[in-house]
C-alpha positions, 0 to 999 in steps of 0.5 A, a space after each residue: 500499500 502507498 505510504 500515505 495511505 492508510 487502512 482503517 478499520 470502524 468497530 461499531 456495537 450496532 448495526 447503523 453506529 457505523 453510519 451514523 457515527 462516521 458514514 460521511 468520513 468512511 465515504 471520504 476515506 474511500 473516496 481518498 483511496 484509503 482502505 476501510 473495514 467495518 466490524 459490527 460487534 452486535 446482532 442488533 433487534 434481539 432485546 426487542 423481544 422478551 427472550 433472545 431466541 423469539 427474535 425472527 430469524 428473518 429480521 437479523 438476516 434483514 440487518 446483515 443484509 442492510 450492513 452490507 448494503 451500506 458499506 456497499 454505499 460507502 465503498 468499504 472494503 469489508 464488514 465483518 458481525 460477530 453476533 454478541 447478544 443485542 444491549 446484552 454485552 455486559 453478560 458476556 466475559 469482558 475478556 471473550 469480546 475484548 479477544 474479538 476484536 483482537 483477532 480483527 485487528 490481528 486479521 487487518 493491520 489497521 493503523 487508524 481505527 474508529 470506535 463508539 465514545 465511552 460515555 454514552 447512554 448506550 452500556 453496549 457502546 461503552 463496552 465496546 470503546 473499553 474492549 477497544 481500548 484494550 485491544 489497542 494497547 499500542 504495544 511495539 510493532 503494533 501498527 496502530 497509530 490512531 483510535 478515535 471515538 465517534 458520537 452516535 446520535 441518540 445516545 452520546 446526547 442523551 447522556 448529558 454529560 453525566 458520564 464519564 468520559 464526556 464527549 469532547 471532540 477535537 477532530 472535526 472531518 469536514 463530509 460536506 461532499 459526502 452528506 449525501 452518501 452518509 444518509 444513503 447509507 443510513 437509509 439501507 437501515 430504513 427501520 432504524 430510521 425515525 421521523 423529526 425530531 428524533 436524532 436519527 431522523 434525515 432531518 435530524 442528521 443533517 442539522 447534526 452535520 451541519 451544527 458541527 460544520 458551522 463550528 470550523 467553517 464547513 458545510 457539514 461535518 463529523 467530529 470525533 475525540 481522539 484517544 491517542 495519536 502516535 508518530 513513529 
């Protein structure tokens, strides 16, 4: 791979988090010829039923199909699902989750990793964040040079800054030319969309991107909090 191009890995707790958090950035990275992979930890949807086994298989199949369709819209090179129980990550041994992420990292050897923010309202998000940091420890010889956390509308802001760490973005990515691609990818998850003024409505997603963009002179932006960045 040319020296200036990078392999990027996006960890997402649930199907659609990868688009909500960094869909525009993914589209931009791909357009710039970087290689982007996505790993979705959870199966999604099963928490909506009294028992996990009551979830219709067609619903899970539809989510997996939607993930692949969204990846195709954004130009993602690969998307893999780990099938962890939705909204029940805390029922699994943490080491088991961290080892699964470590395996993916060894397979892909990314230079840049994006993951959920650790202060989100959603517990699966916070566990994903901690497991990512555990798996991405910067040992000598590691390929990872940068780890960033993204916000997820309807989760990050609903913590109201009461959970540590509070989301404090320090990296603004111009996604003006890629906002339509983000929305198109999110529409692959149509059942997860909601009417305005819900944060997962198209109007709200455009508004959020516009609001962040106005802070730094862009038409639209996605924002991230740097966890660590190293230079060899």
